[in-house]
C-alpha positions as CSV (number, residue, x, y, z in Angstrom):
1,M,0.0,0.0,0.0
2,E,1.3,3.5,-0.9
3,D,2.4,5.8,1.9
4,P,-0.3,8.6,2.4
5,T,2.4,10.8,3.9
6,Q,3.9,11.7,0.5
7,S,3.3,15.2,-0.9
8,T,-0.4,15.6,-1.9
9,L,-2.6,18.2,-3.4
10,L,-6.2,18.3,-2.1
11,M,-8.9,20.1,-4.1
12,L,-12.2,20.5,-2.2
13,N,-15.7,21.5,-3.3
14,L,-15.0,21.0,-7.0
15,P,-17.9,21.6,-9.5
16,A,-19.4,18.6,-11.2
17,S,-17.1,16.9,-13.9
18,P,-14.7,19.8,-14.2
19,L,-11.7,20.0,-16.5
20,C,-8.7,19.6,-14.3
21,G,-5.0,19.9,-15.2
22,I,-1.8,19.2,-13.4
23,D,1.3,20.4,-15.2
24,L,1.2,19.0,-18.8
25,L,-1.7,16.6,-18.3
26,S,-5.4,17.5,-18.3
27,F,-8.4,15.2,-17.6
28,T,-12.1,15.3,-16.8
29,A,-12.6,14.5,-13.1
30,S,-15.3,12.3,-11.7
31,P,-17.3,13.1,-8.6
32,R,-14.9,11.0,-6.5
33,F,-11.8,13.0,-7.5
34,Q,-10.4,15.0,-4.6
35,G,-6.8,15.7,-5.6
36,V,-3.4,14.4,-6.8
37,K,-1.0,12.2,-4.8
38,N,2.7,11.3,-5.2
39,L,3.7,14.8,-6.3
40,P,7.4,15.1,-6.9
41,H,9.4,18.1,-5.6
42,G,9.6,21.2,-7.7
43,W,7.2,23.5,-9.5
44,H,3.6,22.5,-10.3
45,F,0.7,24.2,-11.9
46,I,-2.9,23.1,-11.2
47,F,-5.9,24.5,-13.1
48,I,-9.7,24.0,-13.2
49,G,-12.3,24.8,-15.8
50,T,-16.0,24.4,-15.1
51,T,-16.5,22.6,-18.4
52,T,-14.3,20.7,-20.9
53,T,-15.1,23.3,-23.6
54,L,-13.7,26.8,-23.9
55,S,-14.6,27.9,-20.4
56,M,-12.7,30.3,-18.2
57,R,-9.8,28.5,-16.5
58,H,-8.2,29.4,-13.2
59,G,-4.9,28.0,-12.1
60,I,-2.4,28.3,-9.3
61,W,1.4,27.8,-9.2
62,F,3.0,26.1,-6.2
63,K,6.3,24.6,-5.3
64,L,7.2,21.5,-3.2
65,G,10.4,20.4,-1.5
66,V,11.7,23.7,-0.4
67,K,12.1,22.6,3.2
68,G,14.4,19.7,2.2
69,A,14.6,16.5,0.2
70,E,12.8,14.4,2.8
71,S,10.0,16.9,3.4
72,T,6.4,16.0,2.6
73,E,3.5,18.5,2.2
74,V,-0.2,18.6,1.9
75,I,-1.4,21.5,-0.2
76,I,-5.1,22.2,0.2
77,K,-7.2,24.3,-2.2
78,K,-10.9,24.7,-2.5
79,W,-13.2,25.9,-5.3
80,D,-15.0,29.2,-4.7
81,P,-18.3,28.9,-6.7
82,E,-19.1,32.6,-6.5
83,K,-15.7,33.8,-7.9
84,E,-15.2,30.5,-9.9
85,E,-11.6,30.2,-8.8
86,L,-9.3,28.0,-6.7
87,V,-8.5,29.6,-3.4
88,K,-6.4,28.6,-0.4
89,E,-8.3,26.8,2.4
90,R,-7.7,29.0,5.4
91,D,-10.0,27.3,7.9
92,E,-7.6,25.4,10.2
93,A,-10.3,22.9,11.3
94,V,-11.0,22.0,7.7
95,Q,-7.2,21.6,7.1
96,L,-6.8,19.2,10.0
97,R,-9.9,17.2,9.1
98,S,-8.8,16.9,5.5
99,K,-5.3,15.7,6.4
100,A,-6.7,13.2,8.9
101,N,-8.9,11.8,6.1
102,L,-6.1,11.2,3.6
103,G,-6.0,7.4,4.3
104,A,-9.7,7.0,3.5
105,I,-9.5,8.7,0.1
106,W,-6.0,7.7,-0.9
107,K,-7.0,4.8,-3.2
108,D,-10.2,6.0,-4.8
109,G,-10.2,9.8,-4.4
110,L,-6.6,10.7,-5.3
111,T,-5.1,10.2,-8.7
112,P,-1.3,9.5,-9.1
113,Y,0.8,12.4,-10.4
114,R,2.1,10.5,-13.4
115,Q,-0.6,8.5,-15.1
116,P,-0.4,6.1,-18.0
117,A,-3.3,6.0,-20.5
118,A,-5.4,3.9,-18.2
119,V,-8.1,5.5,-16.2
120,A,-7.1,6.3,-12.6
121,A,-8.9,7.5,-9.4
122,G,-12.3,7.3,-11.1
123,S,-11.3,10.0,-13.6
124,K,-11.7,9.9,-17.3
125,V,-8.3,11.0,-18.7
126,E,-8.5,12.6,-22.1
127,G,-5.6,11.8,-24.4
128,A,-3.5,10.8,-21.5
129,T,0.1,9.7,-22.3
130,V,3.0,8.7,-20.2
131,L,4.8,12.0,-19.8
132,D,8.5,12.6,-19.8
133,S,9.0,14.0,-16.3
134,G,12.1,15.8,-17.4
135,D,10.2,18.0,-19.9
136,W,8.2,19.7,-17.2
137,E,11.4,20.4,-15.2
138,H,13.1,21.9,-18.2
139,L,10.0,24.0,-19.0
140,T,10.1,25.5,-15.5
141,D,13.7,25.4,-14.2
142,C,14.2,29.2,-14.4
143,I,10.9,30.2,-12.8
144,T,11.4,31.7,-9.3
145,P,9.1,32.7,-6.4
146,T,10.3,36.3,-6.7
147,M,9.3,36.4,-10.4
148,L,5.9,34.9,-9.8
149,S,5.1,37.3,-7.0
150,K,6.1,40.2,-9.2
151,I,4.1,39.0,-12.2
152,T,0.9,37.8,-10.4
153,G,1.1,39.7,-7.1
154,G,0.4,36.4,-5.3
155,D,1.8,35.0,-2.0
156,W,3.8,31.9,-1.5
157,N,2.3,28.8,-3.1
158,D,-0.7,30.9,-4.1
159,W,0.3,32.5,-7.3
160,G,-2.9,32.5,-9.3
161,L,-4.3,33.8,-12.6
162,T,-7.0,33.0,-15.1
163,S,-7.5,32.8,-18.8
164,A,-8.6,36.5,-18.8
165,T,-5.9,37.9,-16.6
166,S,-4.3,40.7,-18.6
167,A,-1.1,42.7,-18.6
168,K,-1.0,46.5,-18.7
169,Q,0.0,46.4,-22.4
170,E,-3.1,44.6,-23.4
171,M,-5.7,46.2,-21.1
172,E,-6.8,48.7,-23.7
173,D,-6.9,46.1,-26.5
174,I,-9.2,43.8,-24.7
175,S,-11.0,46.3,-22.5
176,T,-14.4,44.9,-23.2
177,F,-13.5,41.4,-22.3
178,A,-11.6,42.6,-19.2
179,S,-14.6,44.5,-18.0
180,E,-16.8,41.5,-18.4
181,S,-14.4,39.3,-16.4
182,S,-14.0,41.9,-13.7
183,A,-17.6,41.2,-12.6
184,I,-16.4,37.7,-11.7
185,Q,-12.9,38.6,-10.3
186,P,-11.4,42.1,-10.2
187,E,-7.8,41.2,-11.1
188,R,-4.5,42.8,-10.7
189,P,-2.7,43.3,-14.1
190,L,0.2,41.0,-14.9
191,D,3.4,42.8,-14.3
192,F,5.7,41.6,-17.1
193,L,9.2,42.8,-17.9
194,P,8.7,46.1,-19.8
195,I,9.7,45.6,-23.5
196,N,9.4,48.5,-25.9
197,L,10.4,47.3,-29.3
198,K,9.7,50.8,-30.8
199,Q,12.7,52.3,-28.8
200,T,15.7,50.0,-28.4
201,W,18.3,52.7,-27.9
202,R,19.4,54.8,-25.0
203,E,18.0,58.2,-24.3
204,G,20.0,60.8,-26.2
205,A,21.3,58.4,-28.8
206,V,21.5,59.9,-32.3
207,G,22.9,59.1,-35.7
208,R,24.9,55.9,-36.2
209,E,24.4,54.8,-32.5
210,R,20.6,55.0,-32.8
211,T,20.6,53.2,-36.2
212,K,22.8,50.4,-34.9
213,A,20.6,49.9,-31.8
214,A,17.5,49.8,-33.9
215,K,19.0,46.9,-36.0
216,D,20.8,45.1,-33.2
217,R,18.8,45.3,-30.0
218,S,21.6,44.0,-27.7
219,W,21.6,47.3,-25.8
220,A,17.9,47.0,-25.0
221,L,18.3,43.5,-23.8
222,G,21.2,44.5,-21.6
223,D,19.2,47.4,-20.2
224,L,16.3,45.1,-19.5
225,I,18.5,42.8,-17.5
226,R,20.3,45.5,-15.6
227,N,17.4,47.6,-14.6
228,H,14.3,45.3,-14.5
229,C,15.4,41.7,-13.8
230,S,15.5,40.9,-10.1
231,F,19.1,41.2,-8.9
232,G,20.2,41.7,-12.6
233,D,19.7,37.9,-13.2
234,E,19.5,37.2,-16.9
235,N,17.8,33.9,-16.2
236,E,14.6,35.9,-15.5
237,I,14.4,36.4,-19.2
238,V,14.3,32.6,-19.7
239,G,11.9,32.3,-16.7
240,E,9.4,34.7,-18.1
241,M,9.6,33.0,-21.5
242,Q,8.8,29.7,-19.7
243,F,5.9,31.2,-17.7
244,T,4.2,33.0,-20.6
245,F,4.4,29.9,-22.9
246,L,2.9,27.6,-20.3
247,M,0.1,30.0,-19.5
248,V,-0.8,30.1,-23.2
249,L,-0.6,26.3,-23.4
250,L,-2.6,25.6,-20.2
251,L,-4.9,28.7,-19.8
252,N,-5.1,30.2,-23.4
253,N,-4.0,33.5,-21.9
254,Y,-3.8,36.2,-24.5
255,S,-1.5,38.6,-22.7
256,C,1.0,35.8,-22.0
257,M,1.0,35.1,-25.7
258,E,1.8,38.7,-26.6
259,Q,4.6,38.9,-24.0
260,W,6.1,35.6,-25.3
261,K,6.2,37.1,-28.8
262,R,7.8,40.3,-27.5
263,L,10.5,38.3,-25.7
264,L,11.2,36.3,-28.8
265,T,11.3,39.4,-31.0
266,L,13.7,41.2,-28.6
267,V,16.1,38.2,-28.1
268,F,16.3,37.0,-31.7
269,T,17.1,40.5,-33.0
270,C,20.3,40.7,-30.9
271,Q,23.6,39.9,-32.5
272,Q,26.3,41.3,-30.2
273,A,24.6,39.9,-27.1
274,A,24.5,36.4,-28.6
275,K,28.3,36.6,-28.8
276,D,28.8,38.2,-25.4
277,Q,26.1,36.2,-23.5
278,S,26.3,32.9,-25.3
279,A,25.2,30.9,-22.2
280,L,21.9,32.8,-22.1
281,F,21.2,32.3,-25.8
282,V,22.0,28.6,-25.6
283,R,19.3,28.2,-22.9
284,I,16.8,30.3,-24.9
285,V,17.3,28.4,-28.2
286,K,17.2,25.1,-26.4
287,L,14.0,26.1,-24.5
288,L,12.3,27.3,-27.7
289,R,12.8,23.9,-29.3
290,L,11.3,22.2,-26.3
291,Q,8.3,24.6,-26.4
292,L,7.7,24.0,-30.1
293,Q,7.7,20.3,-29.4
294,H,4.8,20.8,-26.9
295,C,2.7,23.0,-29.1
296,N,0.7,20.0,-30.2
297,D,-0.2,19.0,-26.6
298,V,-3.6,20.7,-27.2
299,D,-6.1,19.7,-29.8
300,G,-5.4,21.4,-33.1
301,G,-2.0,22.7,-32.0
302,L,-1.2,25.7,-29.9
303,F,-0.1,27.9,-32.8
304,D,-0.5,27.6,-36.6
305,L,3.1,26.8,-37.3
306,S,2.6,25.7,-40.9
307,D,4.6,27.3,-43.6
308,E,2.2,30.3,-43.8
309,G,1.1,30.5,-40.2
310,G,4.6,30.5,-38.7
311,T,5.8,33.6,-40.6
312,M,6.6,35.7,-37.5
313,L,8.8,33.1,-35.8
314,K,10.3,31.8,-39.0
315,T,11.4,35.3,-40.0
316,L,12.9,35.9,-36.5
317,L,14.9,32.7,-36.7
318,R,16.1,33.5,-40.2
319,V,17.2,37.0,-39.2
320,F,18.9,35.6,-36.0
321,K,20.8,32.9,-38.0
322,R,22.0,35.5,-40.5
323,G,23.1,37.8,-37.7
324,L,25.1,35.0,-36.0
325,D,26.8,34.1,-39.3
326,E,27.8,37.8,-39.8
327,E,28.9,38.3,-36.1
328,L,30.6,35.0,-35.5
329,D,31.7,34.2,-39.1
330,E,33.7,31.0,-38.9
331,E,34.1,31.0,-35.1
332,D,33.0,27.9,-33.1
333,S,29.9,28.8,-31.1
334,E,27.6,26.7,-28.9
335,V,24.8,29.1,-29.9
336,K,25.3,28.3,-33.6
337,D,25.4,24.6,-32.8
338,M,22.1,24.8,-30.8
339,L,20.5,26.9,-33.5
340,E,21.5,24.3,-36.2
341,D,19.8,21.7,-34.0
342,L,16.6,23.9,-33.9
343,E,16.9,24.5,-37.6
344,A,16.9,20.8,-38.3
345,Y,13.8,20.3,-36.1
346,V,11.7,23.1,-37.7
347,K,12.7,21.9,-41.1
348,S,11.6,18.3,-40.3
349,A,8.4,19.3,-38.4
350,Y,7.2,22.3,-40.4
351,G,9.3,22.5,-43.6
352,W,10.9,25.8,-42.7
353,E,14.1,26.9,-44.5
354,L,16.2,29.3,-42.3
355,N,19.1,29.8,-44.7
356,D,19.3,32.3,-47.6
357,A,19.0,29.7,-50.3
358,F,15.6,30.7,-51.6
359,V,14.0,31.9,-54.8
360,R,11.9,35.1,-54.6
361,R,10.6,35.0,-58.1
362,G,10.6,32.2,-60.8
363,M,8.8,30.3,-63.4
364,V,6.6,27.3,-62.4
365,N,5.3,24.5,-64.7
366,L,1.6,23.8,-64.2
367,E,0.1,20.3,-64.7
368,D,-1.4,21.4,-68.1
369,G,2.1,22.4,-69.3
370,E,1.6,26.1,-68.9
371,R,4.4,28.1,-67.4
372,V,3.6,31.0,-65.0
373,E,5.7,33.4,-63.0
374,L,5.3,33.2,-59.2
375,E,6.7,35.5,-56.5
376,V,7.0,34.6,-52.8
377,E,5.5,37.5,-50.9
378,D,6.5,36.5,-47.4
379,M,10.2,36.9,-48.3
380,E,9.8,40.7,-49.1
381,G,11.6,41.6,-45.9
382,E,14.8,39.8,-47.2
383,D,15.1,42.5,-49.8
384,E,15.8,45.1,-47.1
385,R,19.3,44.3,-46.1
386,G,22.9,45.2,-46.8
387,D,23.0,48.4,-48.8
388,Y,19.2,48.4,-48.9
389,A,18.7,48.1,-45.2
390,P,16.5,50.8,-43.6
391,V,18.5,53.6,-41.8
392,I,17.2,56.0,-39.1
393,V,18.1,59.6,-40.0
394,D,17.8,62.5,-37.6
395,L,16.9,65.8,-39.3
396,E,18.3,69.0,-37.9
397,D,15.9,70.9,-35.7
398,A,16.2,74.0,-37.9
399,R,15.1,72.0,-40.9
400,L,12.2,70.5,-39.0
401,S,11.0,74.0,-37.8
402,T,11.1,75.4,-41.4
403,S,7.5,76.0,-42.4
404,S,8.0,76.7,-46.1
405,P,10.8,76.1,-48.6
406,F,10.5,79.7,-49.7
407,D,11.2,81.2,-46.2
408,E,14.9,81.7,-46.9
409,A,14.5,82.7,-50.6
410,T,16.1,86.1,-51.6
411,P,13.5,88.6,-52.6
412,L,13.7,90.2,-56.1
413,E,14.6,93.8,-56.1
414,G,13.4,96.5,-58.5
415,V,10.6,94.4,-59.8
416,S,7.0,95.4,-59.5
417,I,4.0,93.3,-60.4
418,A,1.3,95.4,-62.1
419,A,-2.3,94.6,-61.5
420,N,-4.1,92.9,-64.3
421,S,-6.5,95.7,-65.3
422,P,-7.8,97.0,-68.7
423,S,-5.8,100.3,-68.2
424,N,-2.6,98.5,-67.7
425,A,-3.3,96.2,-70.6
426,D,-3.8,99.1,-73.0
427,S,-0.6,100.8,-71.9
């Protein structure tokens, strides 16, 4: 018989047949389901949806094993039907009673953490597979309590958010949806790292410095790490990339999707930083490959990463690869090796070509023998490089303040313009 003193998650007062999820596995729970047993140490994310369709989901992050390798814990959450969210059980009498009852519900009421495809604990598991426990660890190893408290505003082991929780950047874009969800739960905005892709140069930068910083965003990345990451820790960039991706995967959170895209855009438009901070970029490229492998964990795929739908990410990776080739040339680089591994994966999985061996325009033979000329539109950005790359030019203030091109013109002297009248015409 299993030892009921192992780390356990209890979930009380759940709605009927809810959609439940623990880390990368989701399932429809039966009325007997009361929690998850045999939880390993480390980060975990539990979420609940009132239905198995596209309902609002609420989830909570928590961490086990902080007190030591031999420590065991019982985490107790309950469902609040009014707010439709998981909350911490604060009644000490209920906590003691629930812990004392673990033995009675251990076999039929608690499902094991890692489940095979078979049904467990009276729950119908949808598409369950034997998960690679290492994947979840690698998808969360840079997340920290400090980072979660900053982003969500939650307390220890109570870092919660919903499908509708929004960041400040997206509050205006989805104001209608946010106002509707606020009737259920007035939420604190997500506090992400501030990324402004429209200004990636220092204050006061002009001319060549500003142009270089617009093309190579290494300065912006360094400024973000120095001034906004906790204790200047560059791993917070990786941690936020992990957090945002998982919240898109598990909660379908729109704001997390937008921040994930901003992080990728910033990182993969850095050339000098990829050379100077190679360890950071190795972790990011390796993480991105793992994330792409899990995009199909949800029905229909998390993103449309076909040749047409993956344009944004494909373009970023192509620009990043070309920048590495120019910056590192023939140098040996672990970043280049990791990128080659990612390149091989996306080519095999999605048919992406990240090198410059492409044809923009050419003749194609149709089945009836007719020859037509085709042009690839999604490669238009490749024309704007080298001598044709866009350059930021600062005009002189005096030029900008000039209201008319004739203001500085020299007036003609000794010339009079006669009125067009009959008398003048006769003369």
